N, C-alpha and C positions, 0 to 999 in steps of 0.2 A: 335485668335485661341489658343495660348499658355495659356491664362487665362481659356478658356473653357476646354481644356485638363486637366489642373491642377485641375480645380474644379471637373471634373469627377473622377480623381484619389483620390481626398480627399473624395468624396462621397462614393467611394468604401470601405473606411476604417471606416465609421461611424457605430455606434452600434444601428441600427434600427431593427424592428421586421419583415421586409419584408423578406419572405422566398418562392421563387418560388418552383414549384413541382420538385420532384426528386433531390432536393439539400440536401447536408449534413448539419445537424444542430448540435448545441452543445448537445441537448438532445440525439440525435442519437449517438454521440461520447461517451457520458457518459454511455449510455445503453450498447454500444459494449464493453467498458472498464469493466463495471460491470460484464459482462458475460465472458469476454475473457482475462482479464489482468492476467498474471502469478503471479505477486506479490500478488494480491488479492486472487487468487485461492490458492496459497500456504499458505497464512494466514488462510484461511478457513480450509485447511487440518490440519494445526498445531493446530487450535482450536479444531477440532475433536479428535486429539490426546490428547489434555488437557482434554477433556470430559472424557476419559477413566480413567483418574487418580482417579475419584471418585469410580468407580467400583473396581480399584486396591486396594484402601484403604479399601473398604467394604469387600473385599475377606478375609482380615485378621480376620474378626469377624464372618465369615460364617463357617458352618461345612465343614470338609474336610474328604475324604475317599481315601484310596489307597489299592492296592492289589498287591501281589507278587506271582509268581509261580516259581517252582524250580524243575529240574530234576538232579539227581546226580547218577553217576556210580562210585562205589567204586573199584578202581583198585587193591588195596592190602589190605587184611583184617589183622586185628591184630591177632597174633598167640595165644593170651590168650582169645580171644573172641569166645564164642560158638554160639552167636546169631547175629553176625555181618552180616548186609545185603550186598547184591551185588549191589542193586540199589534202589533208592527211588524217589518219586514224592511228592511235597508239595505245598500247597497254603495257603496263609494268607490274611485276610482282616482286615483293621484297620479303625476306625472311630473316629475323634476327634471333639469335639464341644467346642469352646472357650466360657467361661462364663464371665470372668472378666479379663481385661488386663491393669488395672491401668489407663484407659481413653485414651490409645494410639489410638485405633480404632476410637473412638468417635471423638477425636480431630483431627485425621488424616483425616476423612472424612469431617469435617468442613473446614479444611484448603484446601482440594482439591476442595470443592464446592465454597469456596471464590475465589480460583485461577480460576475456570471456569468462574466466574463473571468478574474477572480481564481480562481474555483472551477475553471474549466477548466485553468488553470495548476497549481492545486493537485492536480488529478487526474492531470496528467502527472507531478507529483512523487511522488504515491502509486504510480503505475505503475513509475517508477524504483526506488523503494524496495523494492517487491515483487520486482522482477526482481533487484535486488542481493541480496535475501535468498535467492532461488531459486538464483542463481549460487553463493553461499556454501554453501548446503545441498548442491548438486550436487557441488561440489569437496570438501566435507567427507566425502561418501560415498566418493568416489574415494580420498581420502587415507587415510581409516580402513581401507578395503578393503586398500590397499597396506601399511598398518602391520600389519594383522592377518596378511597374507601373510608379511611380513618376520618378524614375531614368531613365527608358527607355524614358519617355516624355522629360526629360531634355536632353538626348543625341539627340533626334530628333530636339528640339529647337536650341541647340548649333550648330548642323550641318547645319541648315538653316541659323543661324547667321554667321557661318564661310563663307558660300557661298556668303551671302550678303556682308560681309566685303571684301572678295576677289574681288567681282564685283566693289565695291566702290574704292578699291585700284587700280584697272586697269584704272579707269577714273581719278585717282589722287585726290579723295575726302578723302582718308584715307592713313595712312602710313603703312609701313611694320610692325611697332611695333603693330598696331592694329590687323593685321593679326596674328602675333605671339601670342598675348594675347588670341584671339579667339581659335587658335589651342590648346594652353595649357589648356583652360578650357574645351574644348571638350575631350581632352585626359583624364583629371581628371574625367569627368563625365562618360566616358567609363569604367574607372577603378572602379568607384563607382558602376556602373551597374553590373560589373562582381562580385564584393564582395556581392552585394545584391542578386544576383542569387545563389551564393554559400550559403549564409545564408538562402535562401528559401529552397534549397535542404536539408540542415541540419535540418531546422524546420519540414519539412515533414518526414524526417527519424525519428525524435523523436516522431511525431504523430503516425507513423506506429508502432514503438517500444511499445508505451503505449497502443494503441487501437486495434492493429492487423489488420488494414485496411488502405488503402492509402486515403489520403484526395482528394476530387475532387473540387466541387463547394461549399466551406464552406460559410455558410450564417452567418450574424451577430447575436450574441447571444441575448437572451431577457434580460430585466433588472434584476438585482439581487434582490430578495425579502428579506424582513426582516433585512435590514441593520440598525444598531443602530443609534440613534440620537446623542449620545455622547459616549465618551470612558468609562465613568463610567458604563453606561448600558452594554457596551460590556464586561467589565471586570466582572461584576456580573454574566452575562450569562455564560461566560467561566468558572468561578469558580464552577458553578452548573452543567454544561453540557459537558465540555471538556472531551472527552473519555480518553485521556492520563492521565489526572489528576484523573479521576475516577479509571482507572486501577492501578495507584500507590497507591491510598487509599485502594483498595481491596487487593493488595499484602501485604500492611502493616498489614492489619487485619489478613490475612492468617499467616503471621509470628508470630503473638501472639499465634495462635493455635499450631504452631511448637514448641513453648517453652513448652507448656503442654505436647505434644508428647515426647519430650526429657526427661522431668522430670518423665514420667510414667515408664521409665526403672528402677526406684528405687522400684517400687511397686510390690506386689505379683501378680501372674497369677493364674487363676483358670480355669480348663477345665474338661470336661467329656470325657471319652474315652471308647471305646468298640472294641473288636477284636475277631477274630475267626480263627482257623487254622485246616488243614487237612493234614495228612501224610499217604502215602501208600508205603510200601516196596515191592510191586509188587511180593508177595510170595517168597522173597528172605531172609526174616529175620528168623533166627534160624536154618538154615541148615537142619540136619536130623530131628530135632524136630519142624520143621516149622509148622507142623499141629497143634500143641498145643500152638503156639505163635500168638497173633493177628497181622495181617499184615497192619492194617489200624487204625488210631486214629484220633479223633477230640477233639478240646478244644475251649472254649470261655471264655471271661472275660469282665467285665465292672468295671468302677471305676471312682473315682474323683482324679484329680492330682492338687496338690498345689505347686507352685514354689515360693520360697521366696528368692529374691536376698539378699545376706549378704555382699559380698564385690566384687566389679568389677574393682578394680584398678583405681577408679576415673572416669571411663568412663561415667556414667550418668551425673555427674557434669560438665564434659568437654562438653558433647553434649548439655546440657542445656545453659551453658555460650555461646557456639557457636551460638545457636539459638537466645539467647538474643542479641548478637552482630549483627546477621543478621536482627533482628527485628529493632534494632537501625538504622542500614543502610536503611531499608525500610522506616522508619519514615523520615529520611533525604532526601530519594528519593521523598517522598511526598512534602516536602518543595521545593525541587529542581524543581519538575514538576510544582508546583504552580508558582514559580518565572518565569520559562520558558513560562508558559501560559500567565502570565500577560505581560511579555515582548513581546510575540508574538502578543497579541491582541493590545497593545499600539502601537507597530511598525506598524502592518498592518493598523490600524486606521489612524495613521499619514501619511502612504504612500498613503492610499486611498484619504484622504483629499488633500494631496499635489498634486496628480495626477489630481484631479478634478480642483484644482486651476490652474494647468498648462494647462489643457484643455482650460479653459476660456481665459487665457493669450495667448495661442497659436492661439486660434481662432482670437483674436484681432491682433496678429502678422501676421497671414496669410492675413487677410483683408488689414492691413497696407502695407504689402509687395506687394500685388497685385496693390494697388494704387500707391505705389512708383514706381513699374516697369512701369506702364502706363505713369507716369509723366516723368521718365527718358527717356523713348523712345520718347515721344513727344518732350522733350527738346533737344534730340539728333538730331532731324530732323531740328532744327533751329541752331545747332551748340553750344548749351550751355552745352551739356553733351558728354562725350567720350564713345567709345565702352567699355572701362573698367568699366564705370559707369553702363552701361547696364548689363554687365556680373556680376558685383557685386549684382545688383538688383535681377537678376534671381537666383543667388546663395542663397541670403537671402530668397527668396520666397520658394525655395525647402527645405531649412533647416528648415523653420517654418512649412511647411507641414509635413515633417518627424517628427518633434517634436510633432506635433499634433496627428498623428496616433500612435506614441509611447506612448503619455500620455493616450490616450484612451485605449490602451492595458494595460498599467500599472494600470490604475484605475480599470479596470474590474478584473484583476488578484489579485490586492490588496484587492478589495472588497470580492472576493471569499475566499481568504486566511483569511480574517477577519471572515467570516461566519464559515469556518473550525475551526479556533481557538475557536470560540464560541460553537462548537459542533452542528452546524446547516448546515452541508454540506454533508449530507449522502443521500443514495437513498430515504429514507422515506421523507427527506426534499425537495428533488429535483423532486418529483412526479414520480419517476421511478416505484413506486409500482403499478401505474396504469396499467402497462403492465404485472403485475404478475411476476416481476423479483426479488422480494425481497427475499434475502437469510436470513433466520432466524436461527441463531446458536442454539437457544433454541430447535428447532425441533430435531436436532441430540442428544442433551443432553438428552431430554426426551426419546428418542428412546433407548439409551444405558445404562441409569443410574441404571437399576434394572435387568440387564441380569445375569443369573446365569450359563447358559449352557457353559461348557468348549469348546465345538466344535463349538460354534456359530462364524461366521466370515462374513466380508463384502466381496463384489466382489473384484477381483484383482484391484489394483489401476492403473489408467491411467490418462494421462494429460488431463485437461479440456480446457486448452488454445491451440490455433492453432499456427502453425509455420508461420513465415513471409518470409520463404525462397522463396516461389513462387511469392511473390508480387514484380512486377518489380521496379527497382531503380527509384525513383522519378526524374523528371527533374525540370527546372526552369521556365517552361511555366506557365502563369497565366490564369485562367479560362476566358470564353468568355467576362464576364464583364470587367476583367482586359485587355483582348486583345482590347476591344473597346477603351482603353485609348490611343492607338496609332492611332486610326482612325481619320480622319479629321471631 
């Protein structure tokens, strides 16, 4: 019975594609996180803010108009003035049209557009990171559920062993030492079960934090697609597609435009201007001779303005040197991102291969431990093995089983992390677009990039993610499949 129960516990942790109806799947968890994860939603909002930087830069090269209105009461008139008014109303309108700004606007727009591309790549990186965390949380729940099942089964087995040891002690077949050894192992197993249940609650809490929903009957995830055959292929793919590396390259390119923007402060500025004014003294100008004095006047002017910087105290040079230093830092960031990506890929690939090897060795260890336990029990019946030998064999079996389920978890998480580092763990890669979930940041950029109206605005902001306050605190109970582990 012990072997059958242990086999059921091990089967509950395997990564097969069986998925009964109404069960939670990894695809569903990723879809929920894609729609409801606050980190991802905040990154999208920040990218929308970055989109506006293009229009902010363009506005410096667009016409601008302003108007002023003024009403004045003259409380005390000059004693020498015969035409001093008592009150007046005035209005002025001014229009400016930039013609040439030394390249500041053009390069500023290019820098902003490049940073939009960098932000879009960064958003991809955030998406991959969130998905990697979701996969890890999902697999942690599966692993800890399996460990709880194995630990609970071990407690049941050791409880039966202890009772059998006591019965044999009563008839003089065993000693008090054998009973004490069985009691000690049962107490340790009970402690391990409490720790496993605590770990399961923690894993479920992390799941709720990332996904916004409580896990129920999580099913084993499908195989990971597109894993590389060797580490060289993985590195090549990452150097081409890793979103963090792409973002670093785009930021470095934007920094080059910043150098030109800073240097433009040395160059002349040319603009057109036009203005008009209207003054009305409301029949108070001129006193007794007001009938012969015009009470209203208008004026208009147009022209071209040329501004030539002559000396600015070294400001343009300092700004350009500052931009050059930041561009140098951005280039170093590209190298740093490249090194980080290479290290991530190689490390994830090694972890994935090691976990797969551990799976194979752990499967052999489980099979050997099961045979060993059978043999020790058989030899104990004829007096060739002690109770301690049986307890040790049982402990070796559960250790091998826990190592196997942990290795399967680690292999899946490492494989997904490898795909993420290669730039292949986003919604478009995982098939989430089939449900119409894809968030395309380019849509918002295209929507706002050429808006001119000053009073245009979006709806009031509100949180897209939902609170988890009303989700009940998770317990350490395992689903029906896990409960069956305790059944005879």
